[in-house]
Residue frames relative to the residue before (quaternion, step in Angstrom):
aa qw qx qy qz dx dy dz
M 1.0000 0.0000 0.0000 0.0000 0.00 0.00 0.00
A 0.5196 -0.6541 0.4635 0.2954 3.50 -1.12 0.73
E 0.2624 -0.7245 0.6142 0.1704 3.51 -1.17 0.66
W 0.2195 -0.7455 0.6131 0.1423 3.55 -0.82 0.95
S 0.0487 -0.8818 0.4689 0.0090 3.53 0.77 1.13
D 0.7270 0.4254 -0.2655 0.4690 3.60 1.05 -0.56
V 0.5285 0.5924 -0.4299 0.4301 3.59 1.24 0.30
N 0.1791 -0.7874 0.5866 0.0613 3.52 -0.58 1.22
A 0.4882 -0.6930 0.4473 0.2851 3.60 -0.66 1.10
E 0.6368 0.5378 -0.3325 0.4412 3.59 1.09 -0.63
K 0.6894 0.4786 -0.2773 0.4678 3.60 1.18 -0.49
I 0.5070 0.6349 -0.4332 0.3901 3.59 1.24 -0.06
E 0.5142 -0.6390 0.4739 0.3204 3.56 -0.89 0.95
P 0.6273 -0.5819 0.3611 0.3708 3.60 -1.00 0.77
A 0.6470 0.5200 -0.3348 0.4461 3.63 0.91 -0.83
F 0.7131 0.4343 -0.2555 0.4874 3.57 0.96 -0.85
A 0.5760 0.5542 -0.3753 0.4692 3.58 1.19 -0.47
A 0.6332 0.5232 -0.3242 0.4693 3.58 1.04 -0.77
I 0.6478 0.5045 -0.3158 0.4755 3.58 0.96 -0.85
R 0.6106 0.5549 -0.3377 0.4530 3.58 1.02 -0.81
S 0.6704 0.5064 -0.2903 0.4581 3.56 0.88 -0.99
L 0.6568 0.5202 -0.3061 0.4520 3.57 1.00 -0.83
F 0.6193 0.5070 -0.3385 0.4948 3.58 1.09 -0.64
L 0.7170 0.4845 -0.2643 0.4258 3.57 0.79 -1.04
D 0.7275 0.4117 -0.2641 0.4811 3.61 1.02 -0.66
G 0.5839 -0.6324 0.3479 0.3716 3.57 1.30 0.12
T 0.4096 0.7083 -0.4807 0.3152 3.59 1.24 0.05
I 0.7044 0.3440 -0.2226 0.5797 3.56 1.04 -0.80
N 0.1270 0.7919 -0.5832 0.1291 3.55 -0.15 1.30
R 0.6967 0.2146 -0.2052 0.6530 3.53 1.42 0.15
M 0.5441 -0.6514 0.4127 0.3306 3.56 -0.89 0.87
Y 0.5998 0.5916 -0.3721 0.3896 3.59 1.04 -0.67
K 0.5630 0.6105 -0.3902 0.3975 3.60 1.13 -0.46
L 0.5428 0.6218 -0.3954 0.4029 3.59 1.22 -0.33
I 0.5142 0.6692 -0.4108 0.3449 3.59 1.19 -0.43
D 0.6813 0.4973 -0.2780 0.4597 3.59 1.15 -0.56
F 0.7352 0.4086 -0.2112 0.4979 3.59 1.23 -0.20
N 0.8159 -0.2854 0.1239 0.4873 3.56 -0.16 1.37
P 0.0564 0.8545 -0.5157 0.0255 3.62 0.81 0.89
T 0.6464 0.5194 -0.3390 0.4444 3.60 0.95 -0.76
K 0.6541 0.5150 -0.3053 0.4623 3.56 0.99 -0.85
V 0.6661 0.4857 -0.3040 0.4774 3.58 0.93 -0.87
A 0.6268 0.5310 -0.3393 0.4583 3.61 0.98 -0.80
R 0.6491 0.5028 -0.3207 0.4722 3.60 0.96 -0.84
L 0.6162 0.5467 -0.3405 0.4533 3.58 0.98 -0.82
L 0.7420 0.4084 -0.2105 0.4883 3.56 0.93 -0.92
S 0.4103 -0.7465 0.4328 0.2950 3.58 1.35 0.14
M 0.5734 0.5459 -0.4125 0.4507 3.53 0.85 1.01
S 0.5771 -0.5690 0.4441 0.3821 3.53 -1.23 0.37
Y 0.6553 -0.4876 0.3911 0.4242 3.54 -1.28 0.32
K 0.6403 0.5426 -0.3235 0.4370 3.59 0.96 -0.89
T 0.6695 0.4885 -0.2946 0.4757 3.59 0.90 -0.92
Y 0.6258 0.5304 -0.3289 0.4678 3.58 1.01 -0.84
H 0.6474 0.5246 -0.3081 0.4591 3.56 0.92 -0.93
E 0.6596 0.5106 -0.2987 0.4636 3.58 0.94 -0.91
K 0.6764 0.4853 -0.2954 0.4687 3.58 0.95 -0.84
L 0.6078 0.5371 -0.3599 0.4611 3.59 1.08 -0.58
E 0.6492 0.5071 -0.3135 0.4723 3.58 1.11 -0.66
E 0.7657 0.1388 -0.0721 0.6239 3.58 1.19 -0.62
P 0.1023 -0.8821 0.4548 0.0675 3.60 0.60 1.14
W 0.5467 0.5995 -0.4138 0.4129 3.61 1.16 -0.30
K 0.6097 0.5528 -0.3514 0.4463 3.60 1.27 -0.14
F 0.4613 0.6282 -0.4769 0.4064 3.61 1.24 0.02
S 0.4213 -0.6896 0.5211 0.2745 3.57 -1.00 0.76
T 0.6614 -0.4706 0.3937 0.4314 3.53 -1.30 0.24
Y 0.6116 0.5574 -0.3408 0.4462 3.57 1.01 -0.80
H 0.6603 0.5121 -0.3141 0.4507 3.60 0.86 -0.93
I 0.6612 0.4996 -0.3050 0.4693 3.56 0.93 -0.90
L 0.6793 0.4984 -0.2952 0.4506 3.57 0.91 -0.91
I 0.6766 0.4818 -0.3192 0.4562 3.60 0.88 -0.80
L 0.6324 0.5094 -0.3346 0.4781 3.60 1.04 -0.73
A 0.6435 0.5121 -0.3151 0.4736 3.58 1.00 -0.81
R 0.6668 0.5284 -0.2998 0.4317 3.55 0.90 -0.94
I 0.7236 0.4480 -0.2637 0.4540 3.58 0.80 -0.99
T 0.7009 0.4288 -0.2661 0.5040 3.59 1.19 -0.49
G 0.4404 -0.7073 0.4486 0.3234 3.58 1.26 -0.22
L 0.4660 0.6708 -0.4444 0.3679 3.57 1.21 0.49
D 0.5013 -0.5613 0.5430 0.3726 3.52 -1.27 0.36
P 0.5202 -0.6606 0.4317 0.3265 3.64 -0.78 0.89
E 0.5823 0.6008 -0.3703 0.4036 3.58 1.15 -0.54
V 0.5526 0.5870 -0.3997 0.4363 3.60 1.15 -0.47
I 0.6939 0.4517 -0.2578 0.4980 3.57 0.93 -0.95
N 0.6449 0.5331 -0.3209 0.4439 3.58 0.92 -0.89
K 0.6316 0.5456 -0.3382 0.4348 3.59 0.95 -0.82
I 0.6537 0.5031 -0.3115 0.4718 3.58 0.94 -0.87
I 0.6614 0.5022 -0.3045 0.4665 3.58 0.91 -0.91
Q 0.6559 0.5148 -0.3160 0.4526 3.59 0.91 -0.85
E 0.6471 0.5138 -0.3243 0.4605 3.58 0.95 -0.82
E 0.6622 0.4949 -0.3043 0.4733 3.58 1.01 -0.79
A 0.6828 0.5183 -0.2832 0.4300 3.58 1.01 -0.78
H 0.4924 0.7041 -0.4257 0.2839 3.61 1.12 -0.54
S 0.7047 0.4601 -0.2979 0.4505 3.61 0.70 -0.96
I 0.6362 0.5165 -0.3265 0.4711 3.59 1.04 -0.74
L 0.6576 0.5032 -0.3057 0.4699 3.57 0.95 -0.90
D 0.6515 0.5199 -0.3150 0.4539 3.57 0.93 -0.89
K 0.6404 0.5096 -0.3243 0.4743 3.60 1.00 -0.78
G 0.6464 0.5233 -0.3157 0.4568 3.59 0.96 -0.85
I 0.6570 0.4959 -0.3006 0.4818 3.58 0.99 -0.84
K 0.6370 0.5230 -0.3226 0.4655 3.57 0.98 -0.84
D 0.6549 0.5067 -0.3069 0.4692 3.60 0.93 -0.90
Y 0.6362 0.5288 -0.3194 0.4621 3.58 0.98 -0.86
R 0.6811 0.4920 -0.2937 0.4560 3.59 0.83 -0.97
E 0.6327 0.5258 -0.3275 0.4648 3.58 1.04 -0.77
K 0.6495 0.5041 -0.3157 0.4736 3.60 0.96 -0.84
E 0.6515 0.5111 -0.3129 0.4651 3.58 0.96 -0.86
R 0.6339 0.5276 -0.3273 0.4612 3.58 1.00 -0.82
K 0.6712 0.4964 -0.2960 0.4643 3.58 0.93 -0.91
L 0.6360 0.5218 -0.3287 0.4639 3.60 1.02 -0.76
K 0.6566 0.5068 -0.3019 0.4700 3.53 0.97 -0.89
E 0.6398 0.5281 -0.3062 0.4670 3.54 1.02 -0.89
A 0.6672 0.4943 -0.2960 0.4721 3.58 0.91 -0.91
S 0.6412 0.5231 -0.3127 0.4662 3.56 1.03 -0.80
T 0.6550 0.5084 -0.2954 0.4746 3.56 1.00 -0.86
N 0.6539 0.5126 -0.3070 0.4642 3.58 0.98 -0.81
K 0.6310 0.5317 -0.3299 0.4586 3.60 1.06 -0.74
K 0.6662 0.5055 -0.2940 0.4628 3.56 0.97 -0.91
G 0.6824 0.4972 -0.2759 0.4594 3.57 1.08 -0.78
S 0.6053 0.5937 -0.3521 0.3965 3.60 1.20 -0.38
């Protein structure tokens, strides 16, 4: 894991220090919870509109690596703290995608087998 060794907690802006604390104490256990904490400021930091930020909070696996790193950097968090939350949220979506893929593959195989048997 990366060390943000040159980030001094005293130099973190109060709004981002508050967000840091919320991540560390477990209050932010879903990315969408960030919507309640300076959303306009965070959206500006990430160079996106409020609407885009809101959409990404609903589907956090769509945040880019850059977005995660800049949020981690300004809050003094290890990026893995943010990544872990995003990964946990993505599991059900990923599992559904894999299930859908396997079902399609099964149907293709079945159709192929039926064609050969005809």
